[in-house]
N, C-alpha and C positions, 0 to 999 in steps of 0.2 A: 247947438252942440248937445248931444245927448250923453247921459251918464252911461258909463260902460263898466261892467263887472265881470270878473272871472270867478268861476266856481272853485272854491278851495278844495284841495285834495282831502278826502276823508282820512282821518287819522285812525288807522286800524291796529297800531302797535298795542300789544297787551299792556295793561296798566296794573302793576302789583299794588296791593294795599294790605294793611294789617288790621285785624280786630282781635283784641285781647291776646296778642302774641302769636296768632295764627295768620299765616300769609294766604291771601287769595289773589287770583289773577282775573282781571276783567278784560274781556275782548270787546272793544267798542262796537256798537251798532249805530245805525243812523238815528239821529235825534228827532227828525221831523214828525214821525208818527205820534209820540207822546206829547210833543209840544202842540201840535195841531189839535189833538183831542182836548188839551187843557184850554186852548183858545176858543174852542167850540162850547165851552161851558162845563166840561167834565172836571169838576172841582176836586174829585177824589184823586188820590195818588196812585190808583191802580195801574194806569198806563205807564207811569214812571217806574213803578216797581216791576212791571212786566219787562220793561226795557232793561232794567238792572239785572233781572234774573236771566234774561236771554244772553247776557254777556258773561255769565258764570258757567263753570262746568256743572254738569248735573249733580255731582257729588257736593260741590260747594253750595249750590242752590238748596239741596236737601238739608245740608248741615245748618244753614242759616234759617231755613223755614222751621226746622225743629226747635232751634233756639228761640225764634220769635214766638212760637206757639207755647213754649214752656213758661208757665206762670211764675216759676221760681227763678228763671233766668233774667238777668238785668238788661240784656240786649232788647232794645225796643225800636220802634219805627223812627224815632227822632235821630238815632245813630245812623240808621240806614239812609235816611234822607241827607244827612250830613256827608256821608260817603258818596252818595250820588252827586251832590253838589261838587265835591272835590274831583270826581271823575269827569264831570262835564268841563270843569276848569282845565283839566289836563288835556281833554280832547280839543277844545277850541283855542287853547293857548292863551287864555286870559281869564281874569276873575269873573265870576258870575254876578258879583255885586260891586258897586263903586266903593272905593276905600274912603274912609272918613278923611275930610279935609281936601279932597281932590275936586270937589264941585264948588263952583262959585256960589256965594249966597245971593239970593234974589231980593 
């Protein structure tokens, strides 16, 4: 008997999120491209950031890019990566990391 799988429907519903009181809306894009690039050894986060930017409106992408480039602004890449993680969790419907205490000790 072989294993059988059915492709899950891609979640395309816009996902709202807030940064410092401003609301943004992310329109999900397929995750395979950035993930495959990382698996191929692309250790930088460029593919993930491109994926994130593609889901934003041009105005929101420009706004965040300017904040990231501003040396006086506290917004940095760690916050963006945290947002990306949350967006992925929303898209796939489950946490990206196992929760403490759920795994058996070996």
